Every structure is written in C-alpha cells, then in structure tokens.
C-alpha positions in Angstrom: 85.1 83.1 65.0 84.0 81.3 61.8 86.2 78.4 60.7 87.3 80.1 57.5 88.4 83.3 59.3 90.4 81.3 61.8 92.1 79.3 59.1 93.0 82.5 57.3 94.4 84.0 60.4 96.5 81.0 61.1 97.8 81.1 57.5 98.8 84.7 58.0 100.3 84.0 61.3 102.6 81.5 59.7 103.9 84.1 57.3 105.1 86.5 60.1 108.7 86.7 61.2 108.1 86.0 64.9 110.8 85.9 67.5 110.7 84.5 71.0 110.6 86.9 73.9 112.2 85.7 77.1 110.0 86.8 80.0 112.1 85.9 83.1 113.5 89.5 83.4 109.9 90.9 83.2 108.4 88.8 86.0 108.5 91.5 88.6 106.9 94.0 86.3 104.3 91.5 85.2 103.3 90.9 88.8 103.2 94.6 89.5 100.9 95.2 86.5 98.7 92.2 87.5 98.3 93.5 91.1 97.7 97.1 90.1 95.0 96.2 87.6 93.4 93.0 88.9 94.6 91.1 85.8 96.0 87.7 85.4 99.8 87.3 85.1 99.2 85.9 81.6 97.5 89.1 80.4 99.9 91.3 82.4 102.9 89.7 80.7 101.8 91.1 77.3 101.6 94.6 78.8 105.0 94.2 80.4 106.5 93.0 77.1 104.9 95.8 75.1 106.3 98.4 77.6 109.7 96.8 77.6 110.0 96.6 73.8 108.2 99.9 73.1 105.4 98.3 71.0 101.7 98.9 71.4 99.5 96.2 72.9 97.0 94.9 70.4 93.9 93.5 72.0 90.1 93.4 72.0 89.7 92.9 75.7 88.6 96.1 77.4 90.1 95.4 80.9 93.4 94.5 79.1 93.4 97.8 77.1 92.4 99.9 80.2 95.3 98.3 82.2 97.7 98.9 79.3 96.7 102.6 79.2 97.0 102.9 83.0 100.5 101.5 82.9 101.6 103.9 80.1 101.5 101.4 77.2 100.1 102.4 73.8 97.4 100.1 72.6 95.5 99.4 69.5 92.1 97.6 69.2 92.5 94.5 67.1 89.3 95.6 65.2 91.5 98.2 63.5 93.1 95.4 61.5 91.4 93.4 58.7 92.2 90.2 56.8 
C-alpha cells in the first residue's frame, strides 16, 4: 500500500468511534471456526465477533471470506469501500 494511502487510512481510522470487544466469551466459537475452516484463531476471532454482534465481516482475504460464508456470517469485500 502506498504511504499516502496508509496515512489517509490511519487518519480516517482515528475518526471512528471504536469500542473494545471482549473476546473471552467467544473463545470456544473461535476455536470451532478455526478448526472447521483451517484458519488461524486470530482470523477466526473476527468471524466469531461478526457472528456474535450481527455485523458483516469486511476482508480482502479469500479464505477468510469463504470461512465467514461457511459459518453463516455476511461479508463484504474491502474493495467495495473507497477513501
């Protein structure tokens, strides 16, 4: 990613009203997703959180999006968004 694009994304990220998402209660589901889809726990945790909160997963990673779909999570390609 070009430096200017990365800097702009970081600037935009700082404007978002983000909240922390405790993951302890999602560990079992995260592991299940990881094992079912041959994904890392890190990637699977995003799917578990999306499912739990009812939000679509936003990603560019094809295995990640396929796993989200297999688990019943809506997903959107990050390429749908622009600066």
